[in-house]
N, C-alpha and C positions, 0 to 999 in steps of 0.2 A: 571822814570816811570812812569810817564804821556806819553812820547812822544813817551815807545811803544802800547800802549792801542790808544792814535788817531790813529796811522798809520795801529793798526788792524782797529780800528772802521769807518776810508777811503775805507780799503780793504773792505770790508763786505758793506758796502755800494756801493759800484761798482760792487760786486759779484749780490748782489741782486738787484741790477738795480734801487735803487730811485734815483741816480743822471741825468740819460741816459745813461745809458756806450752801453754794446755792442748789450744788445736787438731793444733797440731804433737805435740802426744802421743798426741793420739786418731787423729792419721794412720796413726802408725806400730802402735801395738795394731792397726786393721784390718788394712792391711797388714801384720800379722803375722795375725792371724784366716784373711786371703785365702789366706796361703802356708799356713798350715795346714791348709784345704781340699783347699788342690791337693798337695800330699803325702800326704795319704789316700785323693784318690782315685787319684791315681798307683801309690797302695802295692796298692788295692783292684784295681785293675790290673796290677799285674803278679802277685796274687797268683792272678789268674781267669785269667792266660795261663801263669804255672805249673802250674796241676790240666792244664789241657788238654794240656800240653806233655807233664805224664806218664803221660795219660790215652793219649796217640798210643804213647809209648813202651813202655805197657803194651801193646798191640793189636800192635804191632809185634814184639815177645817172645813173645806168644799167638801170631800166625803164623807167627813164623820156629822158634823155638825148642823150644815143645812140642806143635806136631804129631804126627801117632804116627807117621810116617816121618826122623821128627831125628833126628841123631845123639846129643842127651840123652838122649832118649826112649828110643830101641833101646839105648843101653848101660846106660844106668842107671833105666831102669822097671822096672813090675813084674811085666814077662817075663822080664829081662832077668838072668843068673848074680847081679851085686850087690845089683839087687833083691828077687831073693826072700830072697839072704844075711839083708838088711840088714831088709828088711818082717816076719818072722817073731821077730826079738827085743824091736823096737819096737813089736809089733802089741801082743804078752806084756804091757809096759811100759803101752803108755796102756790096757790093761785093765784092770792094776793098778790104775792111778791116775783110773780114767773117774768116783768115785764125786765127788771134786774137782769136776765139771764141773756140780751140784748149786748147788755157790754160788755162780756163773756169771749174767750179767743172761741173761732168758728170750731176749731181740729179736735177740740178738750171736751169730753165730756161736762156738762152742769154739776154732777157730782161729785166727781170730781176736783175740779174748780170751785166750787165752794166748799171742800173738806179741807184744799189749801189753803184758800183765804183765811175760813175758820180757826186753822189749828197757828198759823200764823200772827194773827193775831192773839190768841190765848197766850202764845209766846212774846208779842211785844209786850201788851197788855201787863203779863209776870216783869218783863226784865222793867219795865218801866218801872215799878208796883219797888221793884228790888233798887234801884238807881235812889227811889224818893227814901225810901227806909236808910238807907245808907249816907244821902244827906242830912235826916234826921239823928242820924245815931250821931255823926260828926257833929250837928249843931248843939244838939242838949250833952252832949257827951253819954249816951247809952251804953 
């Protein structure tokens, strides 16, 4: 007779949440969801500020380094000795490789597309090289 009373008492405690049942767990879940939302909004804000910072840096570089009277343009521009000696061979090379531009997306600038392809290729080769070193290190216990 005492066993059903104890079982009823335990279930009633769980129901009224006196022992920290489902309501406490629901509170923790709700707090986790709130924190997840806060973290997401924080990261959106950080991304927006980073974009604005990048735009500011780009404007500063354009104004100070790429002007016609800047040191870099005077010494390395198209009208300088270095610019003339480097421009001709690269112009010939770019003319020979210009048929690859037919395979690029039409809405993108070829310079932008090729720079993305170049940097992604470098990252892929570096990752592949790192993976090979890791495999060799495990094989030879380096």
